[in-house]
C-alpha positions in Angstrom: 55.8 -55.6 10.4 57.6 -55.1 7.1 59.9 -58.1 7.7 57.0 -60.4 8.5 55.0 -59.2 5.6 57.9 -59.7 3.2 58.3 -63.3 4.4 54.6 -63.9 4.1 54.5 -62.6 0.5 57.5 -64.8 -0.5 55.8 -67.9 1.0 52.5 -67.1 -0.7 54.2 -66.8 -4.1 56.2 -70.0 -3.5 53.0 -71.9 -2.6 51.1 -70.6 -5.6 53.9 -71.7 -7.9 54.1 -75.1 -6.3 50.3 -75.7 -6.6 50.5 -75.0 -10.3 53.3 -77.5 -10.8 51.4 -80.5 -9.4 50.6 -82.9 -12.3 49.6 -86.1 -10.5 53.2 -87.3 -10.3 55.9 -86.9 -7.7 58.2 -85.0 -10.1 58.1 -81.7 -8.2 58.0 -83.1 -4.7 61.4 -81.9 -3.5 60.7 -78.3 -4.3 57.4 -78.2 -2.4 59.0 -80.2 0.5 61.6 -77.6 0.9 59.1 -74.8 0.9 56.9 -76.5 3.5 60.0 -77.2 5.7 61.0 -73.5 5.5 57.5 -72.4 6.2 57.3 -74.7 9.2 60.5 -73.3 10.5 59.2 -69.8 10.0 56.0 -70.2 12.0 57.8 -72.0 14.9 60.7 -69.5 15.0 60.7 -67.8 18.4 61.9 -64.4 17.0 59.2 -64.2 14.4 56.6 -65.3 17.0 57.7 -62.4 19.2 57.5 -60.0 16.3 54.0 -61.2 15.6 52.9 -60.8 19.2 54.2 -57.2 19.1 52.0 -56.2 16.2 49.2 -53.7 16.9 45.6 -54.4 16.2 45.8 -52.1 13.3 48.8 -53.9 11.9 47.1 -57.3 12.4 44.0 -56.0 10.5 46.2 -54.8 7.6 47.8 -58.3 7.4 44.6 -60.2 7.8 43.8 -60.6 4.0 47.3 -61.9 3.4 47.0 -64.2 6.4 43.8 -65.8 5.0 45.3 -66.1 1.5 48.5 -67.7 2.9 46.5 -70.1 5.1 44.4 -71.3 2.1 47.4 -71.7 -0.2 49.6 -73.5 2.4 46.7 -75.8 3.2 46.3 -76.6 -0.4 50.0 -77.4 -0.7 50.0 -79.5 2.4 47.3 -81.6 0.7 49.5 -81.8 -2.4 52.6 -82.7 -0.3 50.7 -85.7 1.1 49.8 -86.8 -2.4 53.5 -86.5 -3.4 54.5 -88.7 -0.4 51.8 -91.2 -1.2 52.9 -91.3 -4.9 56.5 -91.7 -4.0 55.9 -94.5 -1.6 53.7 -96.3 -4.1 56.3 -95.9 -6.7 59.2 -97.1 -4.6 57.4 -99.6 -2.4 60.3 -99.9 0.1 61.4 -98.7 3.5 57.8 -98.7 4.6 58.5 -98.6 8.3 60.6 -95.4 8.0 57.4 -93.5 7.4 56.2 -94.2 11.0 59.3 -92.9 12.7 59.2 -89.1 12.7 55.6 -88.5 13.7 54.9 -91.3 16.2 56.0 -89.2 19.2 53.8 -86.4 18.1 50.7 -88.7 17.9 51.4 -90.1 21.3 51.6 -86.6 22.8 48.4 -85.6 21.1 46.4 -88.4 22.7 48.3 -88.6 25.9 45.5 -87.1 28.0 42.7 -89.4 27.0 42.7 -93.1 26.2 41.9 -94.9 23.0 41.2 -98.5 23.5 40.5 -101.4 21.1 36.8 -100.7 21.7 37.0 -97.1 20.6 35.6 -95.8 17.3 37.7 -92.9 16.0 37.0 -90.5 13.1 39.6 -88.2 11.6 38.2 -85.3 9.6 40.6 -84.4 6.8 42.6 -87.6 6.5 44.4 -86.7 3.3 46.4 -88.8 0.9 48.9 -90.0 3.4 46.8 -91.1 6.4 49.4 -91.5 9.1 47.1 -90.7 12.0 44.6 -93.5 11.2 47.5 -95.9 10.6 49.2 -95.1 13.9 46.1 -95.1 16.0 44.9 -98.4 14.6 48.4 -99.9 14.8 49.1 -99.0 18.4 45.6 -99.3 19.9 43.6 -101.7 17.7 40.8 -99.1 17.6 38.6 -98.9 14.5 39.5 -95.7 12.6 37.6 -93.9 9.8 39.3 -91.2 7.9 37.1 -88.9 5.8 38.1 -86.3 3.2 36.3 -84.2 0.6 39.2 -84.7 -1.9 38.4 -87.8 -3.9 42.0 -88.1 -5.2 43.3 -88.0 -1.7 41.0 -90.7 -0.5 41.9 -92.9 -3.5 45.7 -92.5 -2.8 45.1 -92.9 1.0 43.3 -96.3 0.4 46.4 -97.5 -1.5 48.7 -96.4 1.3 46.5 -98.2 3.9 46.6 -101.3 1.8 50.4 -101.1 1.6 51.2 -100.2 5.2 48.3 -101.6 7.2 46.1 -104.0 5.2 45.2 -105.9 8.3 44.3 -102.8 10.4 40.7 -101.8 11.1 40.8 -98.6 8.9 38.4 -97.3 6.4 38.7 -94.1 4.3 35.6 -92.4 2.9 35.1 -89.6 0.4 32.3 -87.9 2.3 31.5 -85.1 4.8 31.1 -85.6 8.5 27.4 -84.9 8.5 26.8 -87.8 6.1 28.1 -90.5 8.5 24.9 -92.1 9.8 26.8 -93.8 12.6 28.4 -90.7 14.1 26.5 -91.3 17.3 28.6 -94.4 18.0 31.9 -92.5 17.6 34.0 -92.1 20.8 36.8 -89.9 19.5 36.8 -87.3 16.7 39.9 -85.6 15.4 39.9 -82.5 13.2 42.9 -81.7 11.0 44.2 -78.2 11.5 43.5 -77.2 7.9 39.7 -78.0 8.0 38.2 -74.6 7.7 34.7 -75.4 9.1 35.9 -77.4 12.1 34.2 -75.3 14.7 31.0 -75.2 12.7 31.1 -79.0 12.7 31.8 -79.1 16.4 28.6 -77.1 17.0 26.7 -79.6 14.8 28.2 -82.5 16.7 26.6 -81.5 20.0 23.3 -83.0 18.9 24.7 -85.7 16.7 27.5 -87.2 18.8 27.2 -89.4 21.9 27.4 -87.7 25.4 30.9 -89.0 26.2 32.6 -88.2 22.9 36.0 -86.6 23.0 37.0 -84.1 20.3 40.7 -83.3 19.5 40.9 -80.1 17.6 44.2 -79.3 15.9 44.7 -75.6 15.5 47.2 -72.8 15.4 47.0 -69.3 16.9 49.3 -66.3 16.5 52.0 -66.9 13.9 50.9 -70.5 13.6 47.5 -69.2 12.2 49.3 -68.6 8.9 49.4 -72.4 8.5 46.4 -73.5 10.6 42.9 -72.3 11.3 42.9 -70.8 14.8 41.0 -71.7 18.0 37.5 -70.3 18.2 35.1 -69.6 21.1 32.6 -72.4 21.7 29.1 -72.3 23.2 29.9 -73.0 26.8 26.4 -74.6 27.2 27.5 -77.2 24.7 31.2 -77.8 24.9 34.0 -77.3 27.4 37.7 -77.0 26.7 39.3 -79.7 28.7 42.8 -79.1 27.8 44.9 -77.0 25.3 48.2 -78.6 24.5 50.6 -75.9 23.4 53.6 -77.3 21.5 56.0 -74.6 20.6 58.2 -76.7 18.3 55.2 -78.3 16.4 53.4 -76.6 13.6 50.0 -77.0 15.3 48.6 -77.3 18.8 45.7 -79.4 20.1 42.6 -78.5 22.0 40.5 -81.2 23.6 36.8 -80.8 24.1 34.0 -82.7 25.8 30.3 -82.0 26.1 29.6 -79.5 28.8 27.3 -81.8 30.8 29.2 -85.0 30.1 30.2 -87.0 33.2 33.9 -87.5 33.8 34.7 -91.2 34.0 37.7 -93.1 35.2 39.5 -95.5 33.0 37.4 -95.6 29.8 37.5 -93.6 26.7 37.0 -90.3 28.6 39.5 -88.0 30.0 
């Protein structure tokens, strides 16, 4: 436990320092990028994951305040890192296609078990300042994608990135909350970023608001990955069913797919 706790404290302090340094420019990008890379390697390290699984319930309870603190600080810094990436790209304005390379395979795996077509309407909750998921979905499928975020600066930067990388794509970004989308009933696919704290509360709300055949992709992280992501939660089985949980050991988050409990399973369309 002491080894894990020491690592967690070091990352907490590093993230706190990085958050203070952000000044609206990309000046401190490399320092934060290095910290996030190290943290990602930490939570996906098999040895540390085994150490975490070996912790007793008492030890987990003792670490819980630090877990919640680290989860909040790392999520804040991920948002800042996206702003750094957006600012750097907007400053440089070159090598645009390079930004699609590293995460394209991850996106395809995430949506491999259900289809998004040109007729789909997709919402991403927590789109951030560097909205790669909307860009990739719209680019590869032609679907209309809406990204929403409660961070006004992130939405402003995200709109500039979309204009630069995909001005002709059917993407819109909004500074709003999910409950304020008056057309949510028309949405076919909803994706929750792993750092959205209220995602399961919103999933419960969606039962009445969303259409019967909606598919929800919930990014999450359990175990050691919960230091970087909000974990999976139990759902009301009368409302939602877990269709699939894609565990990806080398990725920083996993994906759970949900459909309404009484929704019919269809062949070929936008359903699983």
